[in-house]
PDB file as gemmi writes it, atoms N, CA and C in Angstrom:
CRYST1    1.000    1.000    1.000  90.00  90.00  90.00 P 1                      
ATOM      1  N   UNK A   1      29.502  11.752  11.950  1.00  0.00           N  
ATOM      2  CA  UNK A   1      28.374  10.914  12.332  1.00  0.00           C  
ATOM      3  C   UNK A   1      27.258  11.088  11.291  1.00  0.00           C  
ATOM      4  N   UNK A   2      26.630   9.996  10.926  1.00  0.00           N  
ATOM      5  CA  UNK A   2      25.547  10.015   9.940  1.00  0.00           C  
ATOM      6  C   UNK A   2      24.305  10.694  10.521  1.00  0.00           C  
ATOM      7  N   UNK A   3      23.562  11.303   9.651  1.00  0.00           N  
ATOM      8  CA  UNK A   3      22.318  11.944  10.050  1.00  0.00           C  
ATOM      9  C   UNK A   3      21.253  10.884  10.322  1.00  0.00           C  
ATOM     10  N   UNK A   4      20.536  11.063  11.403  1.00  0.00           N  
ATOM     11  CA  UNK A   4      19.470  10.139  11.771  1.00  0.00           C  
ATOM     12  C   UNK A   4      18.163  10.918  11.789  1.00  0.00           C  
ATOM     13  N   UNK A   5      17.128  10.358  11.187  1.00  0.00           N  
ATOM     14  CA  UNK A   5      15.834  11.033  11.268  1.00  0.00           C  
ATOM     15  C   UNK A   5      14.690  10.027  11.374  1.00  0.00           C  
ATOM     16  N   UNK A   6      13.583  10.535  11.883  1.00  0.00           N  
ATOM     17  CA  UNK A   6      12.397   9.731  12.120  1.00  0.00           C  
ATOM     18  C   UNK A   6      11.552   9.703  10.848  1.00  0.00           C  
ATOM     19  N   UNK A   7      11.528   8.566  10.185  1.00  0.00           N  
ATOM     20  CA  UNK A   7      10.754   8.408   8.957  1.00  0.00           C  
ATOM     21  C   UNK A   7       9.262   8.633   9.180  1.00  0.00           C  
ATOM     22  N   UNK A   8       8.793   8.304  10.363  1.00  0.00           N  
ATOM     23  CA  UNK A   8       7.368   8.445  10.656  1.00  0.00           C  
ATOM     24  C   UNK A   8       6.924   9.903  10.511  1.00  0.00           C  
ATOM     25  N   UNK A   9       7.826  10.815  10.837  1.00  0.00           N  
ATOM     26  CA  UNK A   9       7.496  12.243  10.723  1.00  0.00           C  
ATOM     27  C   UNK A   9       7.158  12.609   9.277  1.00  0.00           C  
ATOM     28  N   UNK A  10       7.948  12.135   8.352  1.00  0.00           N  
ATOM     29  CA  UNK A  10       7.708  12.410   6.931  1.00  0.00           C  
ATOM     30  C   UNK A  10       6.399  11.775   6.460  1.00  0.00           C  
ATOM     31  N   UNK A  11       6.148  10.545   6.885  1.00  0.00           N  
ATOM     32  CA  UNK A  11       4.923   9.850   6.493  1.00  0.00           C  
ATOM     33  C   UNK A  11       3.701  10.581   7.033  1.00  0.00           C  
ATOM     34  N   UNK A  12       3.746  11.001   8.297  1.00  0.00           N  
ATOM     35  CA  UNK A  12       2.615  11.694   8.914  1.00  0.00           C  
ATOM     36  C   UNK A  12       2.390  13.051   8.242  1.00  0.00           C  
ATOM     37  N   UNK A  13       3.457  13.775   7.944  1.00  0.00           N  
ATOM     38  CA  UNK A  13       3.323  15.067   7.260  1.00  0.00           C  
ATOM     39  C   UNK A  13       2.663  14.884   5.900  1.00  0.00           C  
ATOM     40  N   UNK A  14       3.093  13.866   5.152  1.00  0.00           N  
ATOM     41  CA  UNK A  14       2.514  13.622   3.828  1.00  0.00           C  
ATOM     42  C   UNK A  14       1.048  13.226   3.917  1.00  0.00           C  
ATOM     43  N   UNK A  15       0.704  12.414   4.891  1.00  0.00           N  
ATOM     44  CA  UNK A  15      -0.693  12.016   5.076  1.00  0.00           C  
ATOM     45  C   UNK A  15      -1.554  13.205   5.490  1.00  0.00           C  
ATOM     46  N   UNK A  16      -1.033  14.061   6.359  1.00  0.00           N  
ATOM     47  CA  UNK A  16      -1.777  15.254   6.761  1.00  0.00           C  
ATOM     48  C   UNK A  16      -1.982  16.181   5.565  1.00  0.00           C  
ATOM     49  N   UNK A  17      -0.956  16.358   4.771  1.00  0.00           N  
ATOM     50  CA  UNK A  17      -1.066  17.192   3.567  1.00  0.00           C  
ATOM     51  C   UNK A  17      -2.158  16.650   2.654  1.00  0.00           C  
ATOM     52  N   UNK A  18      -2.191  15.328   2.487  1.00  0.00           N  
ATOM     53  CA  UNK A  18      -3.217  14.685   1.669  1.00  0.00           C  
ATOM     54  C   UNK A  18      -4.609  14.931   2.243  1.00  0.00           C  
ATOM     55  N   UNK A  19      -4.749  14.776   3.551  1.00  0.00           N  
ATOM     56  CA  UNK A  19      -6.046  15.024   4.193  1.00  0.00           C  
ATOM     57  C   UNK A  19      -6.500  16.471   4.008  1.00  0.00           C  
ATOM     58  N   UNK A  20      -5.585  17.409   4.189  1.00  0.00           N  
ATOM     59  CA  UNK A  20      -5.928  18.826   4.077  1.00  0.00           C  
ATOM     60  C   UNK A  20      -6.358  19.190   2.657  1.00  0.00           C  
ATOM     61  N   UNK A  21      -5.767  18.535   1.671  1.00  0.00           N  
ATOM     62  CA  UNK A  21      -6.115  18.811   0.276  1.00  0.00           C  
ATOM     63  C   UNK A  21      -7.458  18.212  -0.121  1.00  0.00           C  
ATOM     64  N   UNK A  22      -7.853  17.122   0.530  1.00  0.00           N  
ATOM     65  CA  UNK A  22      -9.052  16.402   0.114  1.00  0.00           C  
ATOM     66  C   UNK A  22     -10.247  16.550   1.048  1.00  0.00           C  
ATOM     67  N   UNK A  23     -10.084  17.234   2.153  1.00  0.00           N  
ATOM     68  CA  UNK A  23     -11.188  17.439   3.094  1.00  0.00           C  
ATOM     69  C   UNK A  23     -11.543  18.922   3.132  1.00  0.00           C  
ATOM     70  N   UNK A  24     -12.660  19.261   2.539  1.00  0.00           N  
ATOM     71  CA  UNK A  24     -13.063  20.669   2.485  1.00  0.00           C  
ATOM     72  C   UNK A  24     -13.202  21.287   3.870  1.00  0.00           C  
ATOM     73  N   UNK A  25     -13.607  20.510   4.836  1.00  0.00           N  
ATOM     74  CA  UNK A  25     -13.807  21.035   6.185  1.00  0.00           C  
ATOM     75  C   UNK A  25     -12.490  21.430   6.856  1.00  0.00           C  
ATOM     76  N   UNK A  26     -11.352  20.989   6.300  1.00  0.00           N  
ATOM     77  CA  UNK A  26     -10.052  21.283   6.896  1.00  0.00           C  
ATOM     78  C   UNK A  26      -9.284  22.369   6.160  1.00  0.00           C  
ATOM     79  N   UNK A  27      -9.909  22.996   5.177  1.00  0.00           N  
ATOM     80  CA  UNK A  27      -9.229  23.988   4.351  1.00  0.00           C  
ATOM     81  C   UNK A  27      -8.634  25.121   5.186  1.00  0.00           C  
ATOM     82  N   UNK A  28      -9.317  25.519   6.228  1.00  0.00           N  
ATOM     83  CA  UNK A  28      -8.879  26.683   6.987  1.00  0.00           C  
ATOM     84  C   UNK A  28      -8.063  26.343   8.236  1.00  0.00           C  
ATOM     85  N   UNK A  29      -7.517  25.147   8.313  1.00  0.00           N  
ATOM     86  CA  UNK A  29      -6.675  24.777   9.443  1.00  0.00           C  
ATOM     87  C   UNK A  29      -5.349  25.518   9.286  1.00  0.00           C  
ATOM     88  N   UNK A  30      -5.050  26.401  10.233  1.00  0.00           N  
ATOM     89  CA  UNK A  30      -3.844  27.225  10.107  1.00  0.00           C  
ATOM     90  C   UNK A  30      -2.576  26.439  10.423  1.00  0.00           C  
ATOM     91  N   UNK A  31      -1.444  27.078  10.198  1.00  0.00           N  
ATOM     92  CA  UNK A  31      -0.148  26.420  10.362  1.00  0.00           C  
ATOM     93  C   UNK A  31       0.098  25.945  11.798  1.00  0.00           C  
ATOM     94  N   UNK A  32      -0.305  26.752  12.751  1.00  0.00           N  
ATOM     95  CA  UNK A  32      -0.115  26.371  14.156  1.00  0.00           C  
ATOM     96  C   UNK A  32      -0.957  25.151  14.513  1.00  0.00           C  
ATOM     97  N   UNK A  33      -2.185  25.127  14.020  1.00  0.00           N  
ATOM     98  CA  UNK A  33      -3.057  23.973  14.263  1.00  0.00           C  
ATOM     99  C   UNK A  33      -2.483  22.727  13.582  1.00  0.00           C  
ATOM    100  N   UNK A  34      -1.927  22.890  12.394  1.00  0.00           N  
ATOM    101  CA  UNK A  34      -1.299  21.761  11.701  1.00  0.00           C  
ATOM    102  C   UNK A  34      -0.135  21.209  12.524  1.00  0.00           C  
ATOM    103  N   UNK A  35       0.657  22.102  13.100  1.00  0.00           N  
ATOM    104  CA  UNK A  35       1.771  21.672  13.951  1.00  0.00           C  
ATOM    105  C   UNK A  35       1.264  20.916  15.174  1.00  0.00           C  
ATOM    106  N   UNK A  36       0.181  21.407  15.761  1.00  0.00           N  
ATOM    107  CA  UNK A  36      -0.419  20.723  16.915  1.00  0.00           C  
ATOM    108  C   UNK A  36      -0.898  19.327  16.519  1.00  0.00           C  
ATOM    109  N   UNK A  37      -1.554  19.236  15.368  1.00  0.00           N  
ATOM    110  CA  UNK A  37      -2.064  17.963  14.871  1.00  0.00           C  
ATOM    111  C   UNK A  37      -0.908  16.979  14.666  1.00  0.00           C  
ATOM    112  N   UNK A  38       0.161  17.456  14.018  1.00  0.00           N  
ATOM    113  CA  UNK A  38       1.334  16.603  13.791  1.00  0.00           C  
ATOM    114  C   UNK A  38       1.922  16.109  15.103  1.00  0.00           C  
ATOM    115  N   UNK A  39       2.073  17.009  16.061  1.00  0.00           N  
ATOM    116  CA  UNK A  39       2.672  16.636  17.344  1.00  0.00           C  
ATOM    117  C   UNK A  39       1.827  15.594  18.071  1.00  0.00           C  
ATOM    118  N   UNK A  40       0.530  15.791  18.096  1.00  0.00           N  
ATOM    119  CA  UNK A  40      -0.364  14.849  18.780  1.00  0.00           C  
ATOM    120  C   UNK A  40      -0.298  13.478  18.113  1.00  0.00           C  
ATOM    121  N   UNK A  41      -0.387  13.451  16.789  1.00  0.00           N  
ATOM    122  CA  UNK A  41      -0.358  12.180  16.067  1.00  0.00           C  
ATOM    123  C   UNK A  41       0.994  11.478  16.237  1.00  0.00           C  
ATOM    124  N   UNK A  42       2.084  12.229  16.100  1.00  0.00           N  
ATOM    125  CA  UNK A  42       3.414  11.623  16.220  1.00  0.00           C  
ATOM    126  C   UNK A  42       3.664  11.061  17.618  1.00  0.00           C  
ATOM    127  N   UNK A  43       3.121  11.695  18.629  1.00  0.00           N  
ATOM    128  CA  UNK A  43       3.290  11.189  19.983  1.00  0.00           C  
ATOM    129  C   UNK A  43       2.544   9.876  20.213  1.00  0.00           C  
ATOM    130  N   UNK A  44       1.552   9.594  19.397  1.00  0.00           N  
ATOM    131  CA  UNK A  44       0.781   8.349  19.527  1.00  0.00           C  
ATOM    132  C   UNK A  44       1.338   7.219  18.664  1.00  0.00           C  
ATOM    133  N   UNK A  45       2.206   7.553  17.716  1.00  0.00           N  
ATOM    134  CA  UNK A  45       2.734   6.563  16.775  1.00  0.00           C  
ATOM    135  C   UNK A  45       4.168   6.177  17.136  1.00  0.00           C  
ATOM    136  N   UNK A  46       4.572   4.958  16.783  1.00  0.00           N  
ATOM    137  CA  UNK A  46       5.952   4.549  17.062  1.00  0.00           C  
ATOM    138  C   UNK A  46       6.933   5.284  16.151  1.00  0.00           C  
ATOM    139  N   UNK A  47       8.101   5.580  16.668  1.00  0.00           N  
ATOM    140  CA  UNK A  47       9.157   6.210  15.875  1.00  0.00           C  
ATOM    141  C   UNK A  47       9.814   5.152  15.002  1.00  0.00           C  
ATOM    142  N   UNK A  48      10.260   5.569  13.834  1.00  0.00           N  
ATOM    143  CA  UNK A  48      10.982   4.677  12.923  1.00  0.00           C  
ATOM    144  C   UNK A  48      12.189   5.452  12.401  1.00  0.00           C  
ATOM    145  N   UNK A  49      13.326   5.236  13.038  1.00  0.00           N  
ATOM    146  CA  UNK A  49      14.531   5.986  12.695  1.00  0.00           C  
ATOM    147  C   UNK A  49      15.369   5.269  11.653  1.00  0.00           C  
ATOM    148  N   UNK A  50      15.957   6.046  10.746  1.00  0.00           N  
ATOM    149  CA  UNK A  50      16.888   5.535   9.739  1.00  0.00           C  
ATOM    150  C   UNK A  50      18.105   6.444   9.702  1.00  0.00           C  
ATOM    151  N   UNK A  51      19.224   5.874   9.226  1.00  0.00           N  
ATOM    152  CA  UNK A  51      20.443   6.676   9.162  1.00  0.00           C  
ATOM    153  C   UNK A  51      21.084   6.677   7.780  1.00  0.00           C  
ATOM    154  N   UNK A  52      20.591   5.835   6.866  1.00  0.00           N  
ATOM    155  CA  UNK A  52      21.162   5.806   5.523  1.00  0.00           C  
ATOM    156  C   UNK A  52      20.054   5.932   4.484  1.00  0.00           C  
ATOM    157  N   UNK A  53      20.437   6.346   3.294  1.00  0.00           N  
ATOM    158  CA  UNK A  53      19.479   6.458   2.198  1.00  0.00           C  
ATOM    159  C   UNK A  53      18.919   5.087   1.840  1.00  0.00           C  
ATOM    160  N   UNK A  54      19.777   4.087   1.839  1.00  0.00           N  
ATOM    161  CA  UNK A  54      19.339   2.729   1.529  1.00  0.00           C  
ATOM    162  C   UNK A  54      18.327   2.234   2.571  1.00  0.00           C  
ATOM    163  N   UNK A  55      18.617   2.487   3.836  1.00  0.00           N  
ATOM    164  CA  UNK A  55      17.702   2.108   4.900  1.00  0.00           C  
ATOM    165  C   UNK A  55      16.389   2.861   4.804  1.00  0.00           C  
ATOM    166  N   UNK A  56      16.463   4.128   4.426  1.00  0.00           N  
ATOM    167  CA  UNK A  56      15.257   4.946   4.274  1.00  0.00           C  
ATOM    168  C   UNK A  56      14.369   4.396   3.166  1.00  0.00           C  
ATOM    169  N   UNK A  57      14.972   4.061   2.040  1.00  0.00           N  
ATOM    170  CA  UNK A  57      14.188   3.540   0.912  1.00  0.00           C  
ATOM    171  C   UNK A  57      13.527   2.212   1.272  1.00  0.00           C  
ATOM    172  N   UNK A  58      14.268   1.337   1.917  1.00  0.00           N  
ATOM    173  CA  UNK A  58      13.728   0.045   2.331  1.00  0.00           C  
ATOM    174  C   UNK A  58      12.604   0.224   3.350  1.00  0.00           C  
ATOM    175  N   UNK A  59      12.845   1.052   4.333  1.00  0.00           N  
ATOM    176  CA  UNK A  59      11.853   1.285   5.387  1.00  0.00           C  
ATOM    177  C   UNK A  59      10.590   1.945   4.834  1.00  0.00           C  
ATOM    178  N   UNK A  60      10.757   2.917   3.928  1.00  0.00           N  
ATOM    179  CA  UNK A  60       9.586   3.583   3.338  1.00  0.00           C  
ATOM    180  C   UNK A  60       8.705   2.584   2.616  1.00  0.00           C  
ATOM    181  N   UNK A  61       9.322   1.700   1.852  1.00  0.00           N  
ATOM    182  CA  UNK A  61       8.566   0.696   1.107  1.00  0.00           C  
ATOM    183  C   UNK A  61       7.774  -0.198   2.054  1.00  0.00           C  
ATOM    184  N   UNK A  62       8.394  -0.629   3.107  1.00  0.00           N  
ATOM    185  CA  UNK A  62       7.740  -1.528   4.057  1.00  0.00           C  
ATOM    186  C   UNK A  62       6.747  -0.793   4.951  1.00  0.00           C  
ATOM    187  N   UNK A  63       7.133   0.381   5.409  1.00  0.00           N  
ATOM    188  CA  UNK A  63       6.328   1.114   6.384  1.00  0.00           C  
ATOM    189  C   UNK A  63       5.044   1.682   5.821  1.00  0.00           C  
ATOM    190  N   UNK A  64       5.119   2.266   4.650  1.00  0.00           N  
ATOM    191  CA  UNK A  64       3.972   2.989   4.103  1.00  0.00           C  
ATOM    192  C   UNK A  64       2.703   2.147   4.166  1.00  0.00           C  
ATOM    193  N   UNK A  65       2.765   0.939   3.650  1.00  0.00           N  
ATOM    194  CA  UNK A  65       1.566   0.103   3.631  1.00  0.00           C  
ATOM    195  C   UNK A  65       1.201  -0.404   5.025  1.00  0.00           C  
ATOM    196  N   UNK A  66       2.192  -0.640   5.866  1.00  0.00           N  
ATOM    197  CA  UNK A  66       1.933  -1.180   7.203  1.00  0.00           C  
ATOM    198  C   UNK A  66       1.306  -0.162   8.142  1.00  0.00           C  
ATOM    199  N   UNK A  67       1.747   1.076   8.074  1.00  0.00           N  
ATOM    200  CA  UNK A  67       1.328   2.045   9.086  1.00  0.00           C  
ATOM    201  C   UNK A  67       0.330   3.089   8.607  1.00  0.00           C  
ATOM    202  N   UNK A  68       0.033   3.107   7.314  1.00  0.00           N  
ATOM    203  CA  UNK A  68      -0.833   4.162   6.787  1.00  0.00           C  
ATOM    204  C   UNK A  68      -2.178   4.218   7.508  1.00  0.00           C  
ATOM    205  N   UNK A  69      -2.791   3.082   7.763  1.00  0.00           N  
ATOM    206  CA  UNK A  69      -4.078   3.056   8.463  1.00  0.00           C  
ATOM    207  C   UNK A  69      -3.945   3.657   9.857  1.00  0.00           C  
ATOM    208  N   UNK A  70      -2.880   3.279  10.568  1.00  0.00           N  
ATOM    209  CA  UNK A  70      -2.645   3.830  11.906  1.00  0.00           C  
ATOM    210  C   UNK A  70      -2.404   5.332  11.850  1.00  0.00           C  
ATOM    211  N   UNK A  71      -1.657   5.773  10.845  1.00  0.00           N  
ATOM    212  CA  UNK A  71      -1.352   7.206  10.702  1.00  0.00           C  
ATOM    213  C   UNK A  71      -2.635   7.990  10.474  1.00  0.00           C  
ATOM    214  N   UNK A  72      -3.473   7.541   9.550  1.00  0.00           N  
ATOM    215  CA  UNK A  72      -4.721   8.264   9.279  1.00  0.00           C  
ATOM    216  C   UNK A  72      -5.654   8.248  10.498  1.00  0.00           C  
ATOM    217  N   UNK A  73      -5.680   7.147  11.234  1.00  0.00           N  
ATOM    218  CA  UNK A  73      -6.504   7.091  12.447  1.00  0.00           C  
ATOM    219  C   UNK A  73      -6.018   8.104  13.477  1.00  0.00           C  
ATOM    220  N   UNK A  74      -4.703   8.156  13.709  1.00  0.00           N  
ATOM    221  CA  UNK A  74      -4.166   9.093  14.694  1.00  0.00           C  
ATOM    222  C   UNK A  74      -4.304  10.542  14.230  1.00  0.00           C  
ATOM    223  N   UNK A  75      -4.169  10.773  12.926  1.00  0.00           N  
ATOM    224  CA  UNK A  75      -4.393  12.130  12.409  1.00  0.00           C  
ATOM    225  C   UNK A  75      -5.849  12.541  12.610  1.00  0.00           C  
ATOM    226  N   UNK A  76      -6.774  11.641  12.355  1.00  0.00           N  
ATOM    227  CA  UNK A  76      -8.194  11.955  12.560  1.00  0.00           C  
ATOM    228  C   UNK A  76      -8.467  12.289  14.023  1.00  0.00           C  
ATOM    229  N   UNK A  77      -7.891  11.515  14.931  1.00  0.00           N  
ATOM    230  CA  UNK A  77      -8.053  11.802  16.363  1.00  0.00           C  
ATOM    231  C   UNK A  77      -7.439  13.149  16.724  1.00  0.00           C  
ATOM    232  N   UNK A  78      -6.247  13.423  16.190  1.00  0.00           N  
ATOM    233  CA  UNK A  78      -5.565  14.683  16.491  1.00  0.00           C  
ATOM    234  C   UNK A  78      -6.334  15.873  15.917  1.00  0.00           C  
ATOM    235  N   UNK A  79      -6.862  15.715  14.710  1.00  0.00           N  
ATOM    236  CA  UNK A  79      -7.664  16.785  14.099  1.00  0.00           C  
ATOM    237  C   UNK A  79      -8.883  17.058  14.954  1.00  0.00           C  
ATOM    238  N   UNK A  80      -9.532  16.007  15.413  1.00  0.00           N  
ATOM    239  CA  UNK A  80     -10.708  16.152  16.268  1.00  0.00           C  
ATOM    240  C   UNK A  80     -10.356  16.933  17.537  1.00  0.00           C  
ATOM    241  N   UNK A  81      -9.236  16.591  18.140  1.00  0.00           N  
ATOM    242  CA  UNK A  81      -8.802  17.283  19.360  1.00  0.00           C  
ATOM    243  C   UNK A  81      -8.532  18.757  19.091  1.00  0.00           C  
ATOM    244  N   UNK A  82      -7.782  19.041  18.043  1.00  0.00           N  
ATOM    245  CA  UNK A  82      -7.357  20.419  17.774  1.00  0.00           C  
ATOM    246  C   UNK A  82      -8.492  21.276  17.243  1.00  0.00           C  
ATOM    247  N   UNK A  83      -9.222  20.764  16.270  1.00  0.00           N  
ATOM    248  CA  UNK A  83     -10.263  21.563  15.620  1.00  0.00           C  
ATOM    249  C   UNK A  83     -11.485  21.753  16.511  1.00  0.00           C  
ATOM    250  N   UNK A  84     -11.835  20.729  17.259  1.00  0.00           N  
ATOM    251  CA  UNK A  84     -13.067  20.793  18.046  1.00  0.00           C  
ATOM    252  C   UNK A  84     -12.878  21.242  19.483  1.00  0.00           C  
ATOM    253  N   UNK A  85     -11.651  21.391  19.902  1.00  0.00           N  
ATOM    254  CA  UNK A  85     -11.443  21.817  21.283  1.00  0.00           C  
ATOM    255  C   UNK A  85     -11.538  23.334  21.381  1.00  0.00           C  
ATOM    256  N   UNK A  86     -11.900  23.762  22.526  1.00  0.00           N  
ATOM    257  CA  UNK A  86     -11.877  25.198  22.799  1.00  0.00           C  
ATOM    258  C   UNK A  86     -10.459  25.511  23.228  1.00  0.00           C  
ATOM    259  N   UNK A  87      -9.767  26.287  22.452  1.00  0.00           N  
ATOM    260  CA  UNK A  87      -8.377  26.599  22.789  1.00  0.00           C  
ATOM    261  C   UNK A  87      -8.358  27.573  23.952  1.00  0.00           C  
ATOM    262  N   UNK A  88      -7.733  27.134  25.030  1.00  0.00           N  
ATOM    263  CA  UNK A  88      -7.628  28.026  26.176  1.00  0.00           C  
ATOM    264  C   UNK A  88      -6.267  28.707  26.168  1.00  0.00           C  
ATOM    265  N   UNK A  89      -5.940  29.384  27.209  1.00  0.00           N  
ATOM    266  CA  UNK A  89      -4.725  30.180  27.261  1.00  0.00           C  
ATOM    267  C   UNK A  89      -3.448  29.359  27.111  1.00  0.00           C  
ATOM    268  N   UNK A  90      -3.511  28.071  27.356  1.00  0.00           N  
ATOM    269  CA  UNK A  90      -2.326  27.230  27.191  1.00  0.00           C  
ATOM    270  C   UNK A  90      -1.855  27.260  25.739  1.00  0.00           C  
ATOM    271  N   UNK A  91      -2.784  27.375  24.812  1.00  0.00           N  
ATOM    272  CA  UNK A  91      -2.453  27.384  23.389  1.00  0.00           C  
ATOM    273  C   UNK A  91      -2.306  28.801  22.845  1.00  0.00           C  
ATOM    274  N   UNK A  92      -2.564  29.787  23.643  1.00  0.00           N  
ATOM    275  CA  UNK A  92      -2.526  31.189  23.193  1.00  0.00           C  
ATOM    276  C   UNK A  92      -1.081  31.658  23.043  1.00  0.00           C  
ATOM    277  N   UNK A  93      -0.758  32.199  21.875  1.00  0.00           N  
ATOM    278  CA  UNK A  93       0.610  32.672  21.600  1.00  0.00           C  
ATOM    279  C   UNK A  93       1.081  33.718  22.588  1.00  0.00           C  
ATOM    280  N   UNK A  94       0.200  34.514  23.110  1.00  0.00           N  
ATOM    281  CA  UNK A  94       0.592  35.584  24.009  1.00  0.00           C  
ATOM    282  C   UNK A  94       1.114  35.058  25.339  1.00  0.00           C  
ATOM    283  N   UNK A  95       0.841  33.793  25.647  1.00  0.00           N  
ATOM    284  CA  UNK A  95       1.273  33.213  26.909  1.00  0.00           C  
ATOM    285  C   UNK A  95       2.500  32.329  26.767  1.00  0.00           C  
ATOM    286  N   UNK A  96       3.128  32.342  25.593  1.00  0.00           N  
ATOM    287  CA  UNK A  96       4.297  31.480  25.400  1.00  0.00           C  
ATOM    288  C   UNK A  96       5.521  32.044  26.067  1.00  0.00           C  
TER     289      UNK A  96                                                      
END                                                                             
């Protein structure tokens, strides 16, 4: 069976990486917070699954320009939630 993956995940990760590199206020966002940000943003965005390299290349070309604005908006919302929220015990590693 061919491998299937969500292209949106790669796009969101790349956009988050770009934001983290260019926003001084986000320099100290740790790995766990980055994972939280990714999860929140991905849950708000539509999935875009591909199963072939050809399909991936075609979809990337079409998707990048179409969804980039939505991705950055959802990342900004997710960053706001994660960075500005008071993390309670639900997010505490000791309670996992």
